[in-house]
N, C-alpha and C positions, 0 to 999 in steps of 0.2 A: 378589477383584473389589473393587475401591473403588468406589464412587459418584461421583456426577458433582461433587457437590458438595466430597467429599475429593479428586478430581483435581484440581479449579479452585481449592481453598484452598491445596493444595501448590506450585503455580505463579503464584498471586497473591502470598500471605505474604509470598515473598521473588521479587519481578520481577526486581530484578537480578541475583539467582544465577542466576535460571532464563535470564534472556539471556546472561549469562557462558557457563553449559552452553551453548546453541546457539551461541556463539561460537566455542567452544572445539571443536566439529566440522570434522575437519579440510577437510570439503569447504566449508563455513561461510566457515570461513577464510581459503581459499584463494581462494573469489571473493572476498571483499571486501579482501583483501589486492591480486589484481588491478584491483577498481575504484579504490579510492583511490589506486593507482598510476598510472591512466592517465586519470581524470575531467577534471581540471585540465587535459591536452593537450588536451582537447574545446573546439573553437573556434566549431563551427557545428552546423546541425541534421542536416546532411549529415554529416560526422565523427561524430556521435554514433548515426547510424543505420550507419554503416559498420562501425563496431564491435560486432556483434551480443551477443557476452559480455557488454558492458558496457550494451547497449540491456536485454538481457533483466534482469541485475542490477536494473537502477530501475526497470523494470517491474514485477518481482515486488516491490521496496519499498512501491510505490503499491498492490500489490493488483490489478494488469493483468496477470497472467502469463499468463492464457489468451488475452489479445491481441497477444502478439508476433508475430505471423502481419501482424496489419493495420499494416503501417510506412507506405503512406500517409495513412492516416485518424493515426496518431499525427504525422506530417511535420506534418499538419495542425493539428493540436491544438498541437504547437510554436510553428510559426511564426506562430501568432495569439496566443499569446500568453494573459491575460488582462484587461489593463487597457483592452480596450474591450468594453462591455458588449454588444456583438451579436460578439463574437470567437466561433469554433467551439467553443473550450473551455468558454464561458459559457453556449452553447445548449444543452448537453447536461447531461440531468436527474442522472449520475451525477458526483458532486463530485469522484472519484479521478481524472478527466483535466483537472480545475480546477488541483488538487492537483498534478499531474505536470506541468504547465504553468507554475505559482507555481516549482515546485523549480528546476526549467530553462530558465528565463526568457530565451530566447535572443533575442525579442521585443523585450525591456524592455532587457536587458543587451550583446546581442550575443558578443562572443567574450570577453567575462568574465562568461558565465552559470554557468560552473562551478565558477569557486574561490570561490564563497561558501561557506561552512559548510552552509548547508542541501542543497546541491548534492552536498556530498562526506559529512563526517561522518551529516548530518541522514538523506541516503540508507539509510547502510550501519544506523543506527539504526531506522529503518521495515525495512530487509532481516533484522534479528534479530529484529524484531517480529511480520513477518508470518512468518518459519519458525519460530518458538513455537508461533505459533497451527494453523498447518498441522500442526506433529509432533504438537501437543495434539491435534488433530481427527483424525488415523489412530486414535487408539484411543479416542477420546470424541468425535462432533461435538459435541455440547453445551457440552463445556469450550472448545470452539475458539469457538462461536459465543457465550458467554459472558465470554470475552477480548475478543472482536472489540467486543462491546458495551461492554464497561468502556473501552475506547479511544477509541471512536466517541462515546460518548453523553454527553461536555460539549461538542463541538460541533454539538449537536442545537439547531437553532432553531424549528423548526415540525416537525409531523408529517407534510408532505410529504417531508421527507430520511427518514422514516423508512419512509415507504410505496415511495418508491424505490429503496430499497438492500434486496435480498432477507434478507439476511442478519438485518439489522436488522428487518426485519418479521416473519422467522420466530421471534425471540424473544420478541417484543410479541406473537405470534398466540400460541405457546407459555404465555408467562407470563399469559395471559388469558385460555387455555383453548379457543380457538377450532380449529377444524380449519382444516386447511392449504386444504379448497376453500373457504374463507372468502377467501383472495389472489386467486380468481379471480374 
């Protein structure tokens, strides 16, 4: 039995190798190959939504896998973009939606939204990281949370971002020794 610290260090010490291990898994490699072969053919939000496999891949890459059923909601996120301060994505407290809209920014770039590196290889890289974190979490949830915190910490600008993100809030509560009831 390895400790959380040891498990985390095994992954984080050589993160590129850990990500390569994930990328070599047959299902991950197959899904990534499909995504890269099809994403540049997507010219609109409707095209994106029509290819469920592609859409699900992008949603997982942004940590939104649990929202794949909410296509109408995601259409609203994508069609509004992020350039307008009052856009739907900008009105949501969860920044993952804003990041998703930025990656596939149809509102700003129209038919060329998916030709950018961010929408192609950037999404694949995010998918690999999400998969790595999920795999680590199957054996030790604390390792998943530590990897997630490591990834998100550089982007945090104020305490409200921690409060809005349940995983980050859990890390902070655990670190400070606060009970889960503190979150209520």
